[in-house]
N, C-alpha and C positions, 0 to 999 in steps of 0.2 A: 801569505796574503792572497786574496782572490780578486778578480777583476770581472766586470761585465764583458760579454763578448762584443766585438766590433759590430756596429749597426744593430744594437738591441739584440733580438733573438734570431737574426737572419744569418748569423755566422760571419766569419771574416771575409773581407773582399778578396777577389781572386788572387791579387798579388801577395796576400798574406796567408794563402791556404797551406803553405808548407809549415807554418808555425803551429805549436801546440795550442789547442783550444783552451781558453780560460774557463773557469767554473764560477758558479754562484753569481749569476747576473744580478745587477742592481737596477731597478727601474728608477728613472728620473721622474720626479713629480712636477710636470710643467706648470700646474696652477700655483703650487706653493712657491716655485722659483719666480714666477711672474709677480706674485704678490710681494715677495721679498724684494724683488727688483724695484717695484713701485715705491715701497717704503724707503729703500736706500736712495732712490732717486729724489724723493721728497726731502730727505735729510741732507743730501748733497746740495740741492737748490737752496735750502734754508741756510746752510753753512756758507755758501758763496755770497748770498745776499748780506748776511751779517758781517762777513769778513770784508766785503766791499764797502759797507757803511763804515766799519771800523777804520779801514785804510783811508777813506775820505776824511773822516774826523781827524785822524792823525796828521794827514797832510794839511788840513786847515789849521790845526794847532801849530804846526811848524811855521806856516806862513805868518800866522799872527804873532807867534812868540819871538821869532828871530828875523822875520822879514823875508820877502821874496828873493832878494839878491843873495843874502847869506845862505838861504836854503838851497838855492841852485848851485852856488859855488861849493858848499859843503857836500851836497849830494854828489857832485861830479868827483870830488876828492874821495868820497866814500865808495864810489864804484870800484876803485882799484882793489881794496881789501875784500869787497864783496865778490869780485871776479876771482880772486885767489881762492876764496872759500868754495865757490861754485865749481871751479876746476878740480879742486881737491876732492870734493864730494862726488863729482862725476867720475873721477878715477876710481873711487871706492865702489861706485855703483855700475861699473862698466859691464859686468857680466849680465845683469838683469836690470836694465835701467827702469826707473820709475816713470809712469805716465806724466806728461807735461802738466796736466791739470792738477795733479796732486802735488807736484813740485811747486807750482804757482800758489796753490792753497797754503802750503806750509810756509812759504815766504811771506804771504799776506798775513798769516797768523802772527808770525814773529815780528814783522815790521809794523803791523797795524795794531791788532787786538792786544798782543802781549805787551808791546811797548807802551801803548796808551794806558792799559790797565795798570801796569807797573808804576807809571808816573803818578796816577791818581792815588793808588794805594800807598805808595811810599811817601807821597806828600802828606796824606791825611794821618798815617800812623806816625811818621816822623815828627809832625807838629804836635800830635796828641801826647807822645812820649817825650817830647823835647830832646830828641836825639841829636848829638853832634854829627859833624860831617864824617868822622872816622867810624863811629858806631853805625851810622846809616850805611856806609859803604861795606863794612865787614860783616855786619849782622843782618840788617834789615834787607838791603838790596839782594843778597844771594837768595834769601828765602822767598821774597816776593817774586823776583824775576824768574827763578827756576820753577816755581809753582805755575806762574802764568805761561811760561814756555811749555812746561810739562802738560798742561791742559790741552795744548795743541796736539801733542802726541796722542792723547786719549781721543781727541776729536777725529784724528786720522784713522785710528783703529776702528772707530764707529762707522765712518763714512767710506773708508777705503780698505775694509777688512781683507778683501781678497787680494789686495796688492801689498799687504803687510806680511811678507813671506818669512821673516826671520830676523836675526840680530843685525845683518847688514842693512836691510831695509829700515830697521829702527834707527840705526846710526845715521842713515841718509836723511830720513824725515826729521829726526831730532836736530841734526846738523843744519838743515835748511831753515828750520824755525830759529835756531840760534843765529844763523847768518842774517836773517831778516831783522831780528832785534838789534844786532850789532850795527847793521847799516843805518837804521833810524837813529840809534843812539850816537853813532859817529857824527851824524848831521848836527845833533844838539851840541856835542863836545867841540866839534870843529867850528861851529857858528860862534860859540863863546870864545874860542881861541882866536878867531878873526878880530875880535874886539881888543884883546890884550896882547896881540902880536906873537902868540905861541903856537901858530899853526903848524910849523914844521915839526916842533917837538911833539905836539899832540898827534899829528898824523903818523910820525914814525913809531911812537909808542903804541898807538891803537891799530894802525894800518899795517905795519911791518913786523913789529915784535909780538903783537897779540891778536892777529886777525882771526885765529882759530879758537880763541878763548871761549866765547859763548857757544861756538859750534861744538867744542869738545864736551862742555858741561852737559848740554842737552842731549848730546849723542849718547851719554851714559844712560839717561832716562829712556831714550829710544831703544837702545840695545837690550835693556832689561825687558821692556815691553815686547820687543821682537822675539826674544827668547821665549817668553810666555806664550806667544801666539802659536808656536810650534807644539805646545803642550795643551793645557786645558784653559778654557775661558776663565775659570775661577782663579787662575794664577795671575791674570793680567793686572788687576789692581794692586795686589801685594807686590808684584814685580815693579810696577810703576812707582810705588812708594819707596822701594829699595833703591831703584835707580835715581829717584829724586833726592834721597838723602846724600848719595854720592855726588850728585850734581851740585847740591847746596854746599857741601864741604869743599869741593874743588873750586867753586866760585868764591867762597869766603877766603880760601887760601890765596887765590889770585889777587883779590882785592887787598888782602893783607900785604902781599908783596908790593903792589902798586902804591900802598900807603906807607911803605918803608917800615912796617911793624915787624917784619921778619928780616933778619940779617942786617937791618939798618941801611941797606942799599939795594935798589931795585935790580940793577944789573947782576949783582952777585946772586941774589935770590933767583933771578931768572935762569942763570947758568946752572945753579945747583939743583933747582927743583923743576922749573918749567921745561927746560930742554930735554932732560931725561924723560919727563912725563909725556912730552909730545912724541918723542921717539918711540916710547912704549905704546902710545896710542896708534901710531902708524903700523908698528909690528902687529898689533892686535887686529887692525883692519885687514892687513895682508893675510893673516892666518884665517880670519873669518871668510874672506873672499875665496880663499882656496877651499875652505869647507863647503861653501856654497856651490862651487864648481864640482866638487867631489860628490855631493848629494845629487846633483843633476845627473851626473854620469851613472851613479849607482841606480837611480830611479829609472833612467832610460834603459838600462840593462834589464831591470825587472820587467818593464813593460815590453821590451823586445822578446823576452822569454815567454811572455803571456800572449804574444801575437799582435801587439798593437803597433810596433815599429819594426821595420826591416833593419837588419844589422847595419847596413850602410847609412841609414838615416840616423841611427843612434850615434854612430861614429862622427858623422858630420855635425852633430849638435853637442858633442861632449867636451870639446876643447876650444879655447879661444882661437887658435890658429885655424881650425877647421871651420869655425863659425865665420871668421873673416873671409876665408876662401869661398864658402858657400854664398855669403852675401855678395862678394865680387862676381861670382858666377851668375847669380840671379840678376844682379844689376845690369850685366851685359845683355841679358835677355828681357829687360824691362819688367822684371818680377821681384824687385827688391822689397816692396811692401808685403808681398805674399810670403817671402822668405822670413821677414821680420815677424809676421804673424805666426809662422811655424815655430820660430824660436821662442816667442812669448808664451805660446801654449805649452811648449816643452818645459819651460821654467815654472809655469804655474802648476803643471802636473807634478814636477819634482817637489815643490813646496807642499802640495796636498799629500803626496806619498809620504813625506817626512811626518806630517801631522798624524796620518793614519798609523804609522809605525810607533809614534810616541803616545798617541791617545787611544789606539785600538780602533776597531771597525765601527765607529759611531755612524748611525744612519745618515746624519747630515753630511758627514765627510764622504761617505761612500756615494751618496747622491751627487755631491759636487764633483767627485772624481769621475763618475760616469759622464757627467755633463762635459767635463774637460776632455775626456778621452774622445768623445764624439766630436768635440770642437777641433781636437788635434787632427782627426781624420779629415774633417772638412778643410782645414787649413792646408794640409798636404795635397789634397785633391785640387784645391784652388791653385796651388803652386804648380802642380804638374800640368793643369790646364793652361796656365799663363805661359809656360815655357814650351807647350806642345810636346811634352816629353813622354806622354802615354803613361800606362800603369807602371808600378814599381817605384823604387827610390829614385833619387836624382844623382847625377854624377857631374863632375866638373870637366867633362870631356868636351 
């Protein structure tokens, strides 16, 4: 693999002069990048407006349907399972955390657009087909809700493509969308339970036994899309469809357990199927997170050999322990934001490096790689300036 030389055609900065010079420089096209940024910016603004409107409509629907008091009480009760889901997803995403704006957008899609759209479609289709409660829960709801949540995953690929780095990011974004829908859905179920006195039973079932249900289903869709983003654009939609089928089947199975159609007893089915399934999902997330760290380490080694990173810089960014130590060191010197910027650019470079390895030296990928490499130099220069450390890498002395 070839890399553009640091600082365009001027050669590497002085502190990198000992490293071998890369070959085959790639020119970044500023005009195209700017135009693309404008298009992405317009799409992001449109998405935020639409999701904001959908969230307001959903909030208004809740207030009218169940009343302000029930909405507030149910919402407070629903915050606990939501918090459990967010903590779990943050644990999965701890190596390369997603930007807050995309986290919020995913939650808004799940809690607003996906939930409201599902309610409308399920109501219309259920009435038209005269479906009973069990058929709606086991057949209709899984299809409608997973499609609506899955559309949010596609939206994020469109507006946040450069932050969709692989399967782990897909799991996180899909999980956030699922958590948002589950939160709003919990308000509806708990509001109804307030009227018939089954609040505790409903909250335990949905908030403690099944807080990750919607999260896990849509995480499958997200993981499939994340896998495709490391490869070719043409694979994204087929991968989305494949992940969606798995999500629908998992959702239908869960609703079948909840309806006592399987095993005749929810707790028995939960122990036999859901617990092993959840453990398997956790193991999968651990393995994918380790893969993410390994890819970053391998990529930084390649960039170090090409002259873009000093060996001590690559070491400081390649393991969780060294990253924590580097952040602590930078925080003591008032440079934590600069260090976080260095880490973010390293992770983005690792993701781009993986795409190039999988897809080949496509001009668009090489151009983005060149842009990220220059950004990585700027981030490290900013860090060194902030800590008054001079040229060279940083040390924790």
